[in-house]
C-alpha positions in Angstrom: -54.4 -20.7 14.7 -55.1 -24.1 13.1 -58.3 -22.6 11.5 -56.0 -20.8 9.0 -54.6 -22.7 6.0 -53.4 -22.2 2.4 -53.4 -24.5 -0.6 -51.3 -23.2 -3.4 -48.7 -23.5 -6.1 -46.0 -21.2 -7.4 -42.9 -20.9 -9.6 -41.1 -23.2 -7.0 -43.2 -26.1 -8.2 -44.4 -25.3 -11.7 -43.5 -23.2 -14.7 -45.6 -20.3 -15.7 -47.6 -22.2 -18.4 -48.5 -24.9 -16.0 -49.6 -22.4 -13.3 -51.9 -20.8 -15.9 -53.9 -24.0 -16.1 -55.0 -23.4 -12.5 -56.3 -19.8 -13.1 -60.1 -19.6 -12.7 -60.5 -16.9 -15.4 -61.8 -13.4 -15.3 -64.9 -14.2 -13.4 -64.0 -16.7 -10.7 -66.9 -16.0 -8.2 -69.1 -18.9 -9.0 -66.2 -21.4 -8.9 -65.0 -20.0 -5.5 -68.5 -20.1 -4.0 -68.7 -23.8 -5.0 -65.4 -24.7 -3.6 -66.1 -22.7 -0.4 -69.3 -24.6 0.2 -67.8 -27.9 -0.8 -65.0 -27.5 1.8 -67.3 -26.1 4.5 -65.0 -23.1 4.8 -65.7 -19.9 6.8 -63.5 -17.7 4.7 -61.8 -18.1 1.3 -59.5 -15.8 -0.6 -58.2 -16.6 -4.1 -54.8 -15.0 -5.0 -53.9 -15.5 -8.7 -50.7 -14.1 -10.3 -48.6 -15.1 -13.2 -46.3 -17.2 -11.0 -48.6 -18.1 -8.1 -52.0 -19.5 -7.4 -53.1 -19.6 -3.7 -56.3 -20.3 -1.8 -56.3 -18.9 1.7 -59.0 -20.1 4.0 -60.3 -20.3 7.5 -62.3 -23.4 8.5 -62.6 -26.3 10.9 -59.2 -26.8 12.5 -59.7 -30.6 12.7 -59.8 -30.8 8.9 -56.2 -30.8 7.9 -54.8 -28.7 5.0 -53.8 -31.9 3.1 -57.5 -32.9 3.1 -58.4 -29.6 1.5 -55.6 -30.1 -1.0 -57.1 -33.5 -2.0 -60.4 -31.8 -2.5 -58.9 -29.0 -4.5 -57.1 -31.3 -6.9 -60.3 -33.4 -7.4 -62.3 -30.2 -8.0 -59.8 -29.1 -10.6 -60.0 -32.4 -12.4 -63.8 -32.0 -12.5 -63.2 -28.6 -14.1 -61.2 -30.2 -16.9 -57.6 -29.8 -15.6 -56.8 -33.5 -16.0 -53.2 -33.2 -15.0 -54.1 -31.8 -11.6 -52.3 -33.6 -8.8 -51.4 -33.2 -5.1 -47.8 -32.8 -6.0 -48.6 -29.6 -7.8 -49.8 -27.9 -4.6 -48.3 -27.2 -1.1 -50.6 -27.4 1.9 -49.8 -25.3 5.0 -51.8 -24.9 8.2 -51.7 -23.0 11.4 -48.4 -21.1 12.2 -46.8 -22.4 9.0 -49.6 -20.9 6.9 -49.5 -17.6 8.9 -45.8 -17.2 8.4 -46.2 -17.9 4.7 -48.8 -15.2 4.5 -46.5 -12.6 6.0 -43.6 -13.7 3.8 -45.8 -13.5 0.7 -47.1 -10.0 1.6 -43.5 -8.9 2.1 -42.4 -10.4 -1.2 -39.9 -12.7 0.5 -41.5 -15.6 -1.2 -41.6 -13.9 -4.7 -39.6 -15.0 -7.7 -38.0 -11.5 -7.6 -37.5 -10.8 -3.9 -38.5 -7.3 -3.1 -41.0 -6.8 -5.9 -43.9 -4.6 -4.8 -46.8 -5.8 -7.0 -47.6 -8.8 -4.8 -48.9 -6.7 -1.9 -51.3 -4.9 -4.3 -52.4 -8.2 -5.7 -53.1 -9.6 -2.2 -55.1 -6.5 -1.3 -57.1 -6.8 -4.5 -57.8 -10.5 -3.7 -58.9 -9.5 -0.2 -61.2 -6.8 -1.5 -62.8 -9.2 -4.0 -63.5 -11.7 -1.3 -65.1 -9.1 1.0 -67.2 -7.6 -1.8 -68.7 -11.0 -2.7 -69.1 -12.4 0.8 -66.3 -15.0 0.5 -64.5 -13.7 3.6 -65.3 -11.7 6.7 -63.8 -9.9 9.7 -61.8 -12.9 10.9 -59.7 -13.0 7.7 -59.5 -9.2 7.6 -57.8 -9.1 11.0 -55.2 -11.6 9.8 -54.5 -9.7 6.6 -54.2 -6.4 8.5 -51.2 -7.9 10.3 -49.7 -9.0 6.9 -50.2 -5.5 5.5 -48.6 -4.0 8.6 -45.6 -6.3 8.3 -45.1 -5.5 4.6 -45.2 -1.8 5.3 -42.7 -2.2 8.1 -40.3 -4.1 5.9 -40.5 -1.3 3.3 -39.9 1.4 6.0 -37.0 -0.4 7.8 -35.2 -2.1 4.9 -34.2 -1.4 1.4 -35.6 -4.7 0.2 -38.0 -3.1 -2.2 -35.6 -0.5 -3.6 -33.4 -0.8 -6.6 -35.3 -2.6 -9.4 -33.9 -6.0 -10.4 -35.9 -6.7 -13.5 -34.8 -5.5 -16.9 -38.3 -4.2 -17.7 -38.5 -2.1 -14.5 -35.0 -0.7 -15.1 -35.9 0.2 -18.7 -39.1 1.9 -17.7 -37.1 3.8 -15.0 -34.6 4.9 -17.5 -37.3 6.4 -19.7 -38.9 8.3 -16.9 -35.6 9.6 -15.6 -34.1 10.6 -19.0 -36.8 11.3 -21.5 -39.7 12.6 -19.5 -40.2 16.4 -19.1 -41.9 17.3 -15.8 -45.5 18.4 -16.3 -45.7 17.2 -19.9 -46.8 13.8 -21.4 -43.9 11.7 -22.4 -44.6 9.9 -25.8 -42.9 6.5 -26.1 -42.7 4.0 -28.9 -42.6 0.4 -28.0 -41.4 -2.0 -30.7 -42.3 -5.6 -29.8 -45.3 -7.0 -27.9 -43.8 -9.8 -25.8 -43.8 -10.3 -22.1 -40.8 -8.0 -21.4 -42.5 -5.2 -23.4 -45.8 -5.8 -21.6 -44.1 -5.4 -18.2 -42.2 -2.4 -19.3 -45.3 -0.7 -20.7 -47.3 -1.4 -17.6 -44.6 0.1 -15.4 -44.4 3.2 -17.6 -48.1 3.8 -17.4 -48.5 3.0 -13.7 -45.3 4.7 -12.6 -45.2 5.9 -8.9 -44.1 9.4 -10.0 -47.4 10.1 -11.7 -45.6 11.2 -14.8 -48.0 11.0 -17.8 -46.8 8.6 -20.5 -48.4 8.0 -23.9 -47.6 4.7 -25.7 -47.5 3.7 -29.3 -47.0 0.0 -29.9 -45.6 -1.5 -33.1 -45.1 -5.2 -33.8 -44.8 -7.5 -36.8 -48.1 -9.2 -35.7 -50.8 -6.6 -35.6 -53.0 -8.6 -33.4 -50.4 -8.8 -30.6 -49.8 -5.1 -30.9 -53.5 -4.4 -30.6 -53.8 -6.7 -27.6 -50.9 -5.0 -25.7 -52.3 -1.6 -26.7 -55.6 -2.5 -25.0 -53.8 -3.7 -21.9 -51.7 -0.6 -21.4 -54.0 2.0 -22.8 -51.8 2.7 -25.9 -52.2 2.9 -29.6 -51.2 0.1 -32.0 -49.5 1.1 -35.3 -48.1 -1.0 -38.1 -44.4 -1.8 -37.7 -43.5 -0.6 -41.2 -45.2 2.7 -40.6 -43.3 3.1 -37.3 -40.0 2.7 -39.1 -40.8 4.6 -42.3 -43.0 7.4 -41.0 -42.4 7.3 -37.3 -44.5 9.1 -34.7 -43.2 12.0 -32.7 -41.7 10.3 -29.6 -39.1 11.2 -27.0 -38.1 7.6 -26.3 -38.1 4.2 -28.1 -38.0 0.9 -26.3 -37.5 -2.2 -28.3 -37.4 -5.9 -27.6 -37.7 -8.2 -30.6 -36.1 -11.4 -31.9 -35.3 -9.9 -35.3 -32.1 -11.3 -36.8 -31.1 -7.9 -38.3 -31.2 -4.5 -36.6 -34.6 -2.8 -37.1 -33.3 0.6 -36.0 -30.7 1.4 -38.6 -29.1 4.8 -39.2 -31.9 6.3 -41.4 -34.7 5.1 -39.1 -33.1 6.5 -36.0 -32.3 9.8 -37.8 -36.0 10.1 -38.7 -37.0 9.4 -35.1 -34.5 11.9 -33.7 -35.7 14.6 -36.1 -39.3 14.2 -34.9 -38.8 14.2 -31.1 -41.0 16.7 -29.4 -38.3 18.2 -27.1 -35.2 19.1 -29.2 -33.3 20.0 -26.0 -33.3 16.4 -24.9 -31.7 13.5 -26.9 -33.8 10.7 -28.3 -33.6 7.8 -25.8 -33.4 4.3 -27.3 -33.6 1.4 -24.8 -32.6 -1.7 -26.7 -33.7 -4.9 -25.0 -33.5 -7.0 -28.2 -31.4 -10.2 -28.4 -29.7 -9.8 -30.8 -29.6 -6.0 -30.7 -32.3 -4.1 -32.5 -30.2 -0.9 -32.7 -27.5 -0.7 -35.4 -24.0 0.2 -34.0 -23.7 3.2 -36.3 -27.0 4.7 -35.1 -25.7 4.8 -31.5 -23.2 7.4 -32.6 -25.7 10.0 -33.6 -25.3 13.3 -31.7 -29.0 13.5 -30.7 -29.3 9.9 -29.6 -28.7 8.3 -26.2 -28.6 4.5 -26.3 -29.0 2.1 -23.4 -28.5 -1.6 -24.3 -29.4 -4.8 -22.6 -26.0 -5.5 -21.2 -26.0 -2.1 -19.4 -29.3 -2.9 -17.7 -28.3 -6.5 -16.8 -25.3 -5.2 -15.0 -27.4 -2.8 -13.0 -29.9 -5.5 -12.2 -27.2 -7.8 -10.9 -25.8 -5.1 -8.6 -29.3 -4.3 -7.3 -30.1 -7.9 -6.6 -26.9 -8.3 -4.6 -27.8 -5.3 -2.6 -31.3 -6.6 -1.9 -30.1 -9.9 -0.7 -28.3 -8.1 2.2 -31.7 -6.9 3.4 -33.4 -10.3 3.4 -32.2 -11.2 6.9 -33.5 -8.0 8.4 -36.9 -8.5 6.7 -37.1 -12.1 8.0 -36.5 -10.9 11.5 -39.4 -8.4 11.2 -41.6 -11.3 10.0 -40.6 -13.3 13.0 -41.5 -10.5 15.4 -44.8 -9.9 13.7 -45.7 -13.5 14.2 -46.2 -12.6 17.9 -48.7 -10.0 16.9 -50.5 -12.4 14.7 -50.6 -15.0 17.5 -52.4 -12.4 19.7 -54.7 -11.4 16.9 -55.7 -14.9 16.2 -56.4 -15.6 19.8 -58.8 -12.7 19.9 -60.5 -14.0 16.8 -60.8 -17.5 18.3 -62.3 -16.5 21.6 -64.6 -13.8 20.2 -67.8 -15.9 20.3 -66.9 -17.3 23.7 -66.4 -13.8 25.0 -70.0 -12.9 24.1 -71.3 -16.0 25.9 -69.1 -15.3 29.0 -70.4 -11.7 29.2 -74.0 -12.8 28.7 -73.7 -15.4 31.4 -72.1 -13.0 33.9 -74.8 -10.4 33.3 -77.6 -12.9 33.5 -76.2 -14.3 36.8 -75.7 -10.9 38.3 -79.2 -9.7 37.4 -80.7 -12.9 38.7 -78.9 -12.8 42.0 -79.6 -9.0 42.4 -83.3 -9.7 41.8 -83.2 -12.3 44.6 -81.4 -9.9 46.9 -83.9 -7.1 46.3 -86.9 -9.4 46.9 -85.6 -11.4 49.8 -82.7 -9.8 51.5 -83.2 -6.1 51.4 -85.9 -3.8 52.5 -87.8 -1.5 50.2 -85.5 0.7 48.1 -86.3 3.9 46.2 -86.1 4.1 42.5 -82.8 6.0 42.5 -81.1 3.5 44.9 -82.5 0.5 42.9 -81.1 2.1 39.6 -77.7 2.7 41.2 -77.5 -0.9 42.4 -78.5 -2.3 39.0 -75.9 -0.2 37.3 -73.2 -1.3 39.8 -74.2 -5.0 39.1 -74.0 -4.6 35.4 -70.6 -2.8 35.6 -69.2 -5.5 37.9 -70.4 -8.3 35.7 -68.7 -6.8 32.7 -65.5 -6.2 34.6 -65.4 -9.8 35.8 -66.1 -11.1 32.3 -63.3 -8.9 31.0 -60.8 -10.3 33.5 -61.7 -13.8 32.5 -61.3 -12.8 28.8 -57.8 -11.4 29.5 -56.8 -14.5 31.3 -58.1 -16.7 28.5 -56.2 -14.7 25.8 -53.0 -14.9 27.8 -53.4 -18.6 28.1 -53.9 -18.9 24.3 -50.9 -16.8 23.5 -48.4 -18.3 26.0 -49.6 -21.9 26.2 -46.6 -24.2 25.8 -48.5 -27.5 25.9 -48.8 -27.8 22.1 -47.6 -26.2 18.9 -50.9 -24.5 18.4 -53.8 -23.3 20.5 -56.4 -25.5 18.9 -56.6 -28.0 21.8 -57.0 -25.1 24.3 -59.8 -23.7 22.3 -61.5 -27.1 22.0 -61.2 -27.5 25.8 -62.9 -24.1 26.3 -65.6 -25.0 23.9 -66.3 -28.3 25.6 -66.2 -26.9 29.1 -69.3 -28.0 31.1 -71.8 -25.3 32.0 -72.1 -24.1 35.6 -75.6 -25.4 36.3 -75.9 -23.1 39.3 -75.9 -20.1 37.0 -78.4 -21.6 34.6 
């Protein structure tokens, strides 16, 4: 298991802006190929998120993870990240790295425990590595266990239920209240900050498949246009949105305006133009201070949800999630046994081929001696039967040795990892009598 390692940083060590310095950009392939070759790694997977950068690898077990960390920080300095230092990265190897992989996939290591995006991000990183030859079957087998563990946690716990971010709750409120089944739900987003970006993404990529169309208004037109491109919406001038608003069923706002943007006349115009008059205009106000004027909340055709309402729900959901963490951690611990067996299979794979080849070669050679020196003439059918028996017996004997080897690797108690056992097998002297 010591072939597996991870070098990374996350919100636990650095803030979001500092983590961004370690992103490799939109086209990281050349940089990853260089680092893989420099570190003499067999597999490399790069996982970038807004609050996490991790490099998963498989390589020489005698090269410790901290050595790769030193190489990584030096490599970043060469790329112009002058502040790069070993204290910015954690370095895990063997069973510690394996357990970290399972916990990351299950979102137990996430800033928001139970968030579901990390598993999709891990799968995307894996697919990128496979597509460009950065990783192969060995790493895939490891990640398959991580995926299985994450899906088991989702099935057997409620860890990923009940949103705990305000943006997710706001998007859920829109989909539950304003959307009409089978019809696109038009939504106006006022503001283009991080909260609105997250809410917009959740609206468009919602698990229900409900179609949502977005119009984005912001004081700075460039930011509105950028967010519109990210979420597939349409940017409109803020003044136009307030004076001559589009026909929308819901409005979500998150600005830092000192005075309410949505006063009584503006909200009345928005309510009058909503596409479905049988449903109230939904206004989700995430502004601090509030963007919705108190008087506008009293309009008959308006339903208002304010930031304090969503924060209260988020706190209740977070408390409920924490009760599921212990169950999820127990699932991870059980799956570590599966991972141990899978890694043993990966480790002995090349040796298995050599064992089978040696058994077959030995059996064929001895059978040839027997046929020429010890037995009388045989017919073609009898000779063919004897050769098939010899090959089958050789494969069975090789299989028995393989099973014994795997059990030794899984249950060996001599050391914390199986690296020394593997090294002993690799260095075992050949049986000269078999060639």
